[in-house]
All heavy atoms as TSV, in Angstrom:
chain	resi	resn	atom	element	x	y	z
A	1	MET	N	N	191.632	84.713	131.820
A	1	MET	CA	C	190.353	85.345	131.594
A	1	MET	C	C	190.543	86.845	131.346
A	1	MET	O	O	191.585	87.408	131.644
A	1	MET	CB	C	189.457	85.149	132.777
A	1	MET	CG	C	189.045	83.681	133.022
A	1	MET	SD	S	188.006	83.104	131.680
A	1	MET	CE	C	188.490	81.439	131.595
A	2	ALA	N	N	189.492	87.433	130.829
A	2	ALA	CA	C	189.570	88.848	130.415
A	2	ALA	C	C	189.139	89.790	131.541
A	2	ALA	O	O	188.291	89.453	132.367
A	2	ALA	CB	C	188.671	89.066	129.223
A	3	LEU	N	N	189.763	90.971	131.528
A	3	LEU	CA	C	189.363	92.089	132.402
A	3	LEU	C	C	188.637	93.074	131.505
A	3	LEU	O	O	189.214	93.551	130.519
A	3	LEU	CB	C	190.577	92.709	133.062
A	3	LEU	CG	C	190.334	93.992	133.900
A	3	LEU	CD1	C	189.370	93.705	135.057
A	3	LEU	CD2	C	191.670	94.502	134.414
A	4	LEU	N	N	187.380	93.373	131.776
A	4	LEU	CA	C	186.559	94.238	130.937
A	4	LEU	C	C	185.962	95.375	131.723
A	4	LEU	O	O	185.674	95.267	132.910
A	4	LEU	CB	C	185.397	93.448	130.310
A	4	LEU	CG	C	185.783	92.256	129.443
A	4	LEU	CD1	C	184.588	91.416	129.138
A	4	LEU	CD2	C	186.444	92.747	128.167
A	5	TYR	N	N	185.793	96.521	131.048
A	5	TYR	CA	C	185.114	97.690	131.601
A	5	TYR	C	C	183.877	97.931	130.790
A	5	TYR	O	O	183.924	98.196	129.581
A	5	TYR	CB	C	186.104	98.883	131.465
A	5	TYR	CG	C	185.545	100.182	132.072
A	5	TYR	CD1	C	185.442	100.366	133.423
A	5	TYR	CD2	C	185.124	101.216	131.246
A	5	TYR	CE1	C	184.957	101.519	133.974
A	5	TYR	CE2	C	184.607	102.384	131.765
A	5	TYR	CZ	C	184.539	102.554	133.160
A	5	TYR	OH	O	184.074	103.721	133.680
A	6	ALA	N	N	182.698	97.760	131.424
A	6	ALA	CA	C	181.411	97.815	130.703
A	6	ALA	C	C	180.726	99.133	130.924
A	6	ALA	O	O	180.541	99.587	132.054
A	6	ALA	CB	C	180.500	96.690	131.220
A	7	ASP	N	N	180.356	99.793	129.827
A	7	ASP	CA	C	179.664	101.080	129.942
A	7	ASP	C	C	178.189	100.906	130.260
A	7	ASP	O	O	177.701	99.777	130.369
A	7	ASP	CB	C	179.899	101.953	128.736
A	7	ASP	CG	C	179.044	101.598	127.503
A	7	ASP	OD1	O	178.263	100.642	127.557
A	7	ASP	OD2	O	179.153	102.322	126.509
A	8	GLU	N	N	177.474	102.033	130.404
A	8	GLU	CA	C	176.062	102.001	130.828
A	8	GLU	C	C	175.161	101.290	129.803
A	8	GLU	O	O	174.121	100.813	130.176
A	8	GLU	CB	C	175.586	103.412	131.048
A	8	GLU	CG	C	176.265	104.060	132.261
A	8	GLU	CD	C	176.007	105.553	132.338
A	8	GLU	OE1	O	175.945	106.226	131.277
A	8	GLU	OE2	O	175.916	106.071	133.457
A	9	GLY	N	N	175.559	101.263	128.550
A	9	GLY	CA	C	174.733	100.647	127.546
A	9	GLY	C	C	174.945	99.151	127.377
A	9	GLY	O	O	174.237	98.498	126.643
A	10	PHE	N	N	175.936	98.622	128.075
A	10	PHE	CA	C	176.245	97.194	127.970
A	10	PHE	C	C	175.236	96.400	128.762
A	10	PHE	O	O	174.964	96.690	129.924
A	10	PHE	CB	C	177.669	96.920	128.476
A	10	PHE	CG	C	178.193	95.613	128.008
A	10	PHE	CD1	C	178.571	95.372	126.695
A	10	PHE	CD2	C	178.373	94.555	128.914
A	10	PHE	CE1	C	179.053	94.192	126.259
A	10	PHE	CE2	C	178.878	93.345	128.511
A	10	PHE	CZ	C	179.243	93.135	127.183
A	11	PRO	N	N	174.643	95.361	128.183
A	11	PRO	CA	C	173.568	94.594	128.853
A	11	PRO	C	C	174.030	93.981	130.172
A	11	PRO	O	O	175.046	93.290	130.234
A	11	PRO	CB	C	173.197	93.539	127.871
A	11	PRO	CG	C	173.674	94.035	126.556
A	11	PRO	CD	C	174.887	94.868	126.832
A	12	LYS	N	N	173.260	94.205	131.242
A	12	LYS	CA	C	173.587	93.647	132.581
A	12	LYS	C	C	173.603	92.100	132.532
A	12	LYS	O	O	174.406	91.457	133.216
A	12	LYS	CB	C	172.617	94.137	133.613
A	12	LYS	CG	C	172.798	95.601	133.945
A	12	LYS	CD	C	171.824	96.081	134.978
A	12	LYS	CE	C	171.990	97.565	135.169
A	12	LYS	NZ	N	171.076	98.095	136.175
A	13	MET	N	N	172.700	91.542	131.759
A	13	MET	CA	C	172.662	90.066	131.608
A	13	MET	C	C	173.981	89.540	131.105
A	13	MET	O	O	174.516	88.529	131.568
A	13	MET	CB	C	171.519	89.644	130.705
A	13	MET	CG	C	171.369	88.126	130.598
A	13	MET	SD	S	170.007	87.608	129.547
A	13	MET	CE	C	170.652	87.938	127.935
A	14	VAL	N	N	174.535	90.191	130.074
A	14	VAL	CA	C	175.825	89.770	129.508
A	14	VAL	C	C	176.948	89.920	130.516
A	14	VAL	O	O	177.815	89.051	130.652
A	14	VAL	CB	C	176.122	90.528	128.207
A	14	VAL	CG1	C	177.469	90.146	127.662
A	14	VAL	CG2	C	175.033	90.252	127.185
A	15	THR	N	N	176.925	91.037	131.299
A	15	THR	CA	C	177.938	91.241	132.343
A	15	THR	C	C	177.866	90.070	133.331
A	15	THR	O	O	178.915	89.498	133.704
A	15	THR	CB	C	177.649	92.558	133.080
A	15	THR	OG1	O	177.794	93.625	132.161
A	15	THR	CG2	C	178.662	92.762	134.197
A	16	GLY	N	N	176.670	89.694	133.727
A	16	GLY	CA	C	176.512	88.553	134.643
A	16	GLY	C	C	177.036	87.266	134.099
A	16	GLY	O	O	177.691	86.481	134.779
A	17	LEU	N	N	176.740	87.026	132.821
A	17	LEU	CA	C	177.208	85.787	132.168
A	17	LEU	C	C	178.712	85.748	132.063
A	17	LEU	O	O	179.344	84.729	132.309
A	17	LEU	CB	C	176.560	85.644	130.787
A	17	LEU	CG	C	175.077	85.318	130.747
A	17	LEU	CD1	C	174.530	85.406	129.321
A	17	LEU	CD2	C	174.870	83.901	131.294
A	18	LEU	N	N	179.269	86.871	131.700
A	18	LEU	CA	C	180.763	86.957	131.620
A	18	LEU	C	C	181.411	86.658	132.986
A	18	LEU	O	O	182.391	85.926	133.061
A	18	LEU	CB	C	181.203	88.345	131.126
A	18	LEU	CG	C	180.968	88.626	129.645
A	18	LEU	CD1	C	181.155	90.090	129.352
A	18	LEU	CD2	C	181.892	87.774	128.791
A	19	ARG	N	N	180.811	87.195	134.032
A	19	ARG	CA	C	181.314	86.932	135.386
A	19	ARG	C	C	181.173	85.445	135.757
A	19	ARG	O	O	182.039	84.866	136.349
A	19	ARG	CB	C	180.592	87.802	136.413
A	19	ARG	CG	C	181.023	89.253	136.332
A	19	ARG	CD	C	180.285	90.125	137.276
A	19	ARG	NE	N	180.835	91.463	137.327
A	19	ARG	CZ	C	180.207	92.523	137.720
A	19	ARG	NH1	N	178.988	92.432	138.188
A	19	ARG	NH2	N	180.818	93.708	137.726
A	20	GLN	N	N	180.062	84.830	135.340
A	20	GLN	CA	C	179.845	83.400	135.605
A	20	GLN	C	C	180.955	82.574	134.955
A	20	GLN	O	O	181.314	81.519	135.456
A	20	GLN	CB	C	178.474	82.925	135.123
A	20	GLN	CG	C	177.358	83.403	136.027
A	20	GLN	CD	C	176.000	82.896	135.502
A	20	GLN	OE1	O	175.886	82.222	134.464
A	20	GLN	NE2	N	174.944	83.265	136.201
A	21	PHE	N	N	181.419	83.016	133.804
A	21	PHE	CA	C	182.489	82.301	133.105
A	21	PHE	C	C	183.885	82.683	133.576
A	21	PHE	O	O	184.867	82.328	132.935
A	21	PHE	CB	C	182.337	82.478	131.573
A	21	PHE	CG	C	181.218	81.705	130.987
A	21	PHE	CD1	C	180.018	82.323	130.642
A	21	PHE	CD2	C	181.302	80.346	130.812
A	21	PHE	CE1	C	178.963	81.600	130.120
A	21	PHE	CE2	C	180.256	79.582	130.274
A	21	PHE	CZ	C	179.093	80.209	129.919
A	22	GLY	N	N	183.943	83.490	134.637
A	22	GLY	CA	C	185.239	83.771	135.247
A	22	GLY	C	C	185.892	85.054	134.810
A	22	GLY	O	O	187.041	85.326	135.231
A	23	HIS	N	N	185.251	85.852	133.989
A	23	HIS	CA	C	185.826	87.115	133.554
A	23	HIS	C	C	185.619	88.193	134.619
A	23	HIS	O	O	184.642	88.162	135.366
A	23	HIS	CB	C	185.191	87.565	132.247
A	23	HIS	CG	C	185.421	86.628	131.123
A	23	HIS	ND1	N	186.653	86.488	130.497
A	23	HIS	CD2	C	184.593	85.745	130.505
A	23	HIS	CE1	C	186.562	85.546	129.540
A	23	HIS	NE2	N	185.323	85.086	129.555
A	24	ASP	N	N	186.571	89.089	134.704
A	24	ASP	CA	C	186.498	90.203	135.699
A	24	ASP	C	C	185.877	91.417	134.954
A	24	ASP	O	O	186.537	91.945	134.042
A	24	ASP	CB	C	187.892	90.519	136.206
A	24	ASP	CG	C	187.890	91.486	137.350
A	24	ASP	OD1	O	186.801	91.889	137.830
A	24	ASP	OD2	O	188.983	91.866	137.786
A	25	VAL	N	N	184.677	91.771	135.304
A	25	VAL	CA	C	183.978	92.847	134.633
A	25	VAL	C	C	183.742	93.994	135.645
A	25	VAL	O	O	183.124	93.817	136.682
A	25	VAL	CB	C	182.622	92.420	134.060
A	25	VAL	CG1	C	181.981	93.537	133.275
A	25	VAL	CG2	C	182.814	91.198	133.169
A	26	LEU	N	N	184.276	95.186	135.311
A	26	LEU	CA	C	183.990	96.381	136.085
A	26	LEU	C	C	183.011	97.209	135.315
A	26	LEU	O	O	183.208	97.520	134.159
A	26	LEU	CB	C	185.294	97.184	136.288
A	26	LEU	CG	C	185.190	98.536	136.968
A	26	LEU	CD1	C	184.725	98.355	138.424
A	26	LEU	CD2	C	186.495	99.283	136.911
A	27	THR	N	N	181.901	97.572	135.953
A	27	THR	CA	C	180.877	98.360	135.295
A	27	THR	C	C	181.108	99.864	135.583
A	27	THR	O	O	181.762	100.207	136.571
A	27	THR	CB	C	179.472	97.995	135.712
A	27	THR	OG1	O	179.300	98.332	137.105
A	27	THR	CG2	C	179.195	96.531	135.504
A	28	VAL	N	N	180.553	100.686	134.749
A	28	VAL	CA	C	180.609	102.149	134.941
A	28	VAL	C	C	180.068	102.502	136.310
A	28	VAL	O	O	180.624	103.341	137.047
A	28	VAL	CB	C	179.867	102.898	133.840
A	28	VAL	CG1	C	179.818	104.348	134.052
A	28	VAL	CG2	C	180.480	102.588	132.473
A	29	GLN	N	N	178.993	101.858	136.662
A	29	GLN	CA	C	178.329	102.151	137.954
A	29	GLN	C	C	179.235	101.795	139.118
A	29	GLN	O	O	179.388	102.550	140.064
A	29	GLN	CB	C	177.012	101.330	138.063
A	29	GLN	CG	C	175.953	101.743	137.091
A	29	GLN	CD	C	176.061	101.100	135.709
A	29	GLN	OE1	O	177.010	100.385	135.408
A	29	GLN	NE2	N	175.125	101.387	134.838
A	30	GLU	N	N	179.876	100.623	139.037
A	30	GLU	CA	C	180.796	100.187	140.110
A	30	GLU	C	C	182.020	101.114	140.225
A	30	GLU	O	O	182.575	101.288	141.301
A	30	GLU	CB	C	181.260	98.747	139.875
A	30	GLU	CG	C	180.137	97.751	139.968
A	30	GLU	CD	C	180.497	96.394	139.401
A	30	GLU	OE1	O	181.510	96.280	138.643
A	30	GLU	OE2	O	179.770	95.473	139.700
A	31	ALA	N	N	182.409	101.718	139.115
A	31	ALA	CA	C	183.567	102.618	139.102
A	31	ALA	C	C	183.203	104.030	139.529
A	31	ALA	O	O	184.057	104.899	139.610
A	31	ALA	CB	C	184.187	102.649	137.720
A	32	GLY	N	N	181.881	104.243	139.818
A	32	GLY	CA	C	181.453	105.578	140.259
A	32	GLY	C	C	181.425	106.565	139.123
A	32	GLY	O	O	181.481	107.777	139.350
A	33	GLN	N	N	181.262	106.088	137.883
A	33	GLN	CA	C	181.251	106.954	136.731
A	33	GLN	C	C	179.858	107.034	136.050
A	33	GLN	O	O	179.762	107.582	134.975
A	33	GLN	CB	C	182.287	106.462	135.719
A	33	GLN	CG	C	183.671	106.377	136.221
A	33	GLN	CD	C	184.256	107.736	136.535
A	33	GLN	OE1	O	184.056	108.707	135.819
A	33	GLN	NE2	N	184.976	107.815	137.629
A	34	ALA	N	N	178.822	106.527	136.674
A	34	ALA	CA	C	177.513	106.472	136.026
A	34	ALA	C	C	176.857	107.825	135.996
A	34	ALA	O	O	177.101	108.670	136.860
A	34	ALA	CB	C	176.604	105.494	136.829
A	35	ASN	N	N	176.028	108.022	134.987
A	35	ASN	CA	C	175.213	109.230	134.828
A	35	ASN	C	C	176.007	110.516	134.783
A	35	ASN	O	O	175.549	111.561	135.232
A	35	ASN	CB	C	174.114	109.308	135.898
A	35	ASN	CG	C	173.196	108.108	135.872
A	35	ASN	OD1	O	172.785	107.675	134.793
A	35	ASN	ND2	N	172.934	107.562	137.012
A	36	GLN	N	N	177.242	110.448	134.253
A	36	GLN	CA	C	178.052	111.643	134.184
A	36	GLN	C	C	178.304	112.099	132.741
A	36	GLN	O	O	179.038	113.052	132.522
A	36	GLN	CB	C	179.411	111.364	134.859
A	36	GLN	CG	C	179.257	111.128	136.341
A	36	GLN	CD	C	180.579	110.973	137.042
A	36	GLN	OE1	O	181.632	111.389	136.531
A	36	GLN	NE2	N	180.555	110.347	138.193
A	37	GLN	N	N	177.657	111.461	131.803
A	37	GLN	CA	C	177.735	111.819	130.386
A	37	GLN	C	C	179.226	111.917	129.917
A	37	GLN	O	O	179.597	112.839	129.224
A	37	GLN	CB	C	176.969	113.080	130.089
A	37	GLN	CG	C	175.505	112.924	130.345
A	37	GLN	CD	C	174.704	114.176	130.068
A	37	GLN	OE1	O	175.242	115.275	129.880
A	37	GLN	NE2	N	173.399	114.041	129.960
A	38	ILE	N	N	180.032	110.976	130.363
A	38	ILE	CA	C	181.458	110.901	129.968
A	38	ILE	C	C	181.506	110.456	128.525
A	38	ILE	O	O	180.936	109.432	128.190
A	38	ILE	CB	C	182.229	109.965	130.875
A	38	ILE	CG1	C	182.193	110.509	132.325
A	38	ILE	CG2	C	183.657	109.806	130.387
A	38	ILE	CD1	C	182.748	109.555	133.350
A	39	PRO	N	N	182.203	111.201	127.644
A	39	PRO	CA	C	182.316	110.805	126.230
A	39	PRO	C	C	182.931	109.383	126.120
A	39	PRO	O	O	183.724	108.987	126.971
A	39	PRO	CB	C	183.220	111.834	125.608
A	39	PRO	CG	C	183.122	113.036	126.514
A	39	PRO	CD	C	182.874	112.480	127.876
A	40	ASP	N	N	182.553	108.631	125.107
A	40	ASP	CA	C	183.020	107.276	124.914
A	40	ASP	C	C	184.561	107.167	125.010
A	40	ASP	O	O	185.099	106.271	125.600
A	40	ASP	CB	C	182.516	106.684	123.628
A	40	ASP	CG	C	181.075	106.272	123.664
A	40	ASP	OD1	O	180.516	106.187	124.775
A	40	ASP	OD2	O	180.493	106.046	122.623
A	41	ASP	N	N	185.247	108.103	124.315
A	41	ASP	CA	C	186.700	108.007	124.290
A	41	ASP	C	C	187.303	108.166	125.677
A	41	ASP	O	O	188.278	107.514	126.022
A	41	ASP	CB	C	187.345	108.964	123.296
A	41	ASP	CG	C	187.011	110.439	123.588
A	41	ASP	OD1	O	186.008	110.729	124.286
A	41	ASP	OD2	O	187.742	111.317	123.090
A	42	GLN	N	N	186.735	109.032	126.511
A	42	GLN	CA	C	187.248	109.224	127.859
A	42	GLN	C	C	186.854	108.006	128.733
A	42	GLN	O	O	187.644	107.579	129.576
A	42	GLN	CB	C	186.702	110.481	128.494
A	42	GLN	CG	C	187.301	111.726	127.897
A	42	GLN	CD	C	186.720	112.986	128.510
A	42	GLN	OE1	O	186.078	112.967	129.554
A	42	GLN	NE2	N	186.955	114.101	127.841
A	43	GLY	N	N	185.678	107.471	128.561
A	43	GLY	CA	C	185.250	106.313	129.317
A	43	GLY	C	C	186.154	105.107	128.996
A	43	GLY	O	O	186.524	104.371	129.855
A	44	LYS	N	N	186.506	104.968	127.746
A	44	LYS	CA	C	187.385	103.895	127.343
A	44	LYS	C	C	188.756	104.060	127.929
A	44	LYS	O	O	189.436	103.079	128.287
A	44	LYS	CB	C	187.471	103.750	125.831
A	44	LYS	CG	C	186.163	103.220	125.244
A	44	LYS	CD	C	186.195	103.117	123.751
A	44	LYS	CE	C	184.974	102.353	123.297
A	44	LYS	NZ	N	184.126	102.860	122.413
A	45	SER	N	N	189.211	105.287	128.116
A	45	SER	CA	C	190.537	105.526	128.714
A	45	SER	C	C	190.521	105.101	130.181
A	45	SER	O	O	191.524	104.700	130.699
A	45	SER	CB	C	191.006	106.966	128.534
A	45	SER	OG	O	190.269	107.825	129.357
A	46	ILE	N	N	189.386	105.204	130.873
A	46	ILE	CA	C	189.288	104.753	132.253
A	46	ILE	C	C	189.513	103.249	132.284
A	46	ILE	O	O	190.271	102.747	133.102
A	46	ILE	CB	C	187.883	105.124	132.860
A	46	ILE	CG1	C	187.735	106.636	132.976
A	46	ILE	CG2	C	187.715	104.456	134.210
A	46	ILE	CD1	C	186.357	107.104	133.219
A	47	GLY	N	N	188.878	102.547	131.382
A	47	GLY	CA	C	189.091	101.104	131.296
A	47	GLY	C	C	190.547	100.766	130.946
A	47	GLY	O	O	191.149	99.871	131.508
A	48	ASP	N	N	191.115	101.524	130.032
A	48	ASP	CA	C	192.478	101.303	129.594
A	48	ASP	C	C	193.456	101.507	130.772
A	48	ASP	O	O	194.416	100.794	130.967
A	48	ASP	CB	C	192.877	102.237	128.467
A	48	ASP	CG	C	192.156	101.893	127.164
A	48	ASP	OD1	O	191.589	100.782	127.056
A	48	ASP	OD2	O	192.131	102.762	126.296
A	49	ASP	N	N	193.165	102.549	131.635
A	49	ASP	CA	C	194.032	102.853	132.757
A	49	ASP	C	C	194.044	101.712	133.756
A	49	ASP	O	O	195.032	101.481	134.452
A	49	ASP	CB	C	193.574	104.143	133.450
A	49	ASP	CG	C	193.841	105.386	132.629
A	49	ASP	OD1	O	194.625	105.302	131.637
A	49	ASP	OD2	O	193.285	106.451	132.961
A	50	SER	N	N	192.924	100.991	133.863
A	50	SER	CA	C	192.855	99.849	134.779
A	50	SER	C	C	193.350	98.554	134.162
A	50	SER	O	O	193.382	97.533	134.781
A	50	SER	CB	C	191.420	99.675	135.265
A	50	SER	OG	O	190.592	99.227	134.224
A	51	GLY	N	N	193.718	98.640	132.882
A	51	GLY	CA	C	194.192	97.451	132.140
A	51	GLY	C	C	193.048	96.654	131.547
A	51	GLY	O	O	193.237	95.559	131.033
A	52	ALA	N	N	191.835	97.204	131.594
A	52	ALA	CA	C	190.662	96.491	131.110
A	52	ALA	C	C	190.363	96.826	129.648
A	52	ALA	O	O	190.601	97.958	129.230
A	52	ALA	CB	C	189.458	96.832	131.950
A	53	GLY	N	N	189.860	95.858	128.932
A	53	GLY	CA	C	189.323	96.138	127.626
A	53	GLY	C	C	187.935	96.736	127.811
A	53	GLY	O	O	187.288	96.505	128.815
A	54	SER	N	N	187.472	97.525	126.857
A	54	SER	CA	C	186.155	98.155	127.061
A	54	SER	C	C	185.092	97.350	126.332
A	54	SER	O	O	185.328	96.737	125.318
A	54	SER	CB	C	186.167	99.597	126.521
A	54	SER	OG	O	186.458	99.605	125.169
A	55	ALA	N	N	183.888	97.403	126.945
A	55	ALA	CA	C	182.733	96.704	126.369
A	55	ALA	C	C	181.586	97.693	126.401
A	55	ALA	O	O	181.238	98.235	127.462
A	55	ALA	CB	C	182.366	95.481	127.144
A	56	ASP	N	N	181.011	97.981	125.221
A	56	ASP	CA	C	179.859	98.839	125.190
A	56	ASP	C	C	178.827	98.276	124.219
A	56	ASP	O	O	179.095	97.287	123.557
A	56	ASP	CB	C	180.208	100.307	124.858
A	56	ASP	CG	C	180.875	100.484	123.502
A	56	ASP	OD1	O	180.525	99.719	122.578
A	56	ASP	OD2	O	181.691	101.390	123.373
A	57	SER	N	N	177.699	98.895	124.135
A	57	SER	CA	C	176.642	98.378	123.279
A	57	SER	C	C	177.004	98.545	121.824
A	57	SER	O	O	176.314	97.991	120.969
A	57	SER	CB	C	175.343	99.096	123.592
A	57	SER	OG	O	175.449	100.461	123.453
A	58	LYS	N	N	178.013	99.341	121.497
A	58	LYS	CA	C	178.410	99.573	120.135
A	58	LYS	C	C	179.561	98.664	119.709
A	58	LYS	O	O	179.961	98.685	118.555
A	58	LYS	CB	C	178.837	101.027	119.961
A	58	LYS	CG	C	177.726	102.002	120.255
A	58	LYS	CD	C	178.245	103.417	120.223
A	58	LYS	CE	C	177.442	104.227	121.215
A	58	LYS	NZ	N	178.199	105.258	121.844
A	59	SER	N	N	180.121	97.893	120.603
A	59	SER	CA	C	181.236	97.006	120.310
A	59	SER	C	C	180.784	95.943	119.289
A	59	SER	O	O	179.688	95.464	119.375
A	59	SER	CB	C	181.788	96.320	121.549
A	59	SER	OG	O	182.377	97.224	122.424
A	60	ARG	N	N	181.694	95.610	118.422
A	60	ARG	CA	C	181.381	94.555	117.450
A	60	ARG	C	C	182.469	93.544	117.443
A	60	ARG	O	O	183.568	93.693	117.604
A	60	ARG	CB	C	181.238	95.158	116.054
A	60	ARG	CG	C	179.991	95.983	115.933
A	60	ARG	CD	C	179.805	96.523	114.525
A	60	ARG	NE	N	178.540	97.127	114.280
A	60	ARG	CZ	C	178.130	98.246	114.821
A	60	ARG	NH1	N	178.840	98.887	115.676
A	60	ARG	NH2	N	176.963	98.764	114.467
């Protein structure tokens, strides 16, 4: 299964569904990074440091 780092714009419903299917999803809020206006590239590096792929509302 996948390890993902979800930013503030990523839908909570999708995070819940991913978890139901066994994926490990760390949210910005859970990481203590919420409401800090961290630029996307720095936020993605937080996910990269934990070995997680990043998921945001802009992902395609």
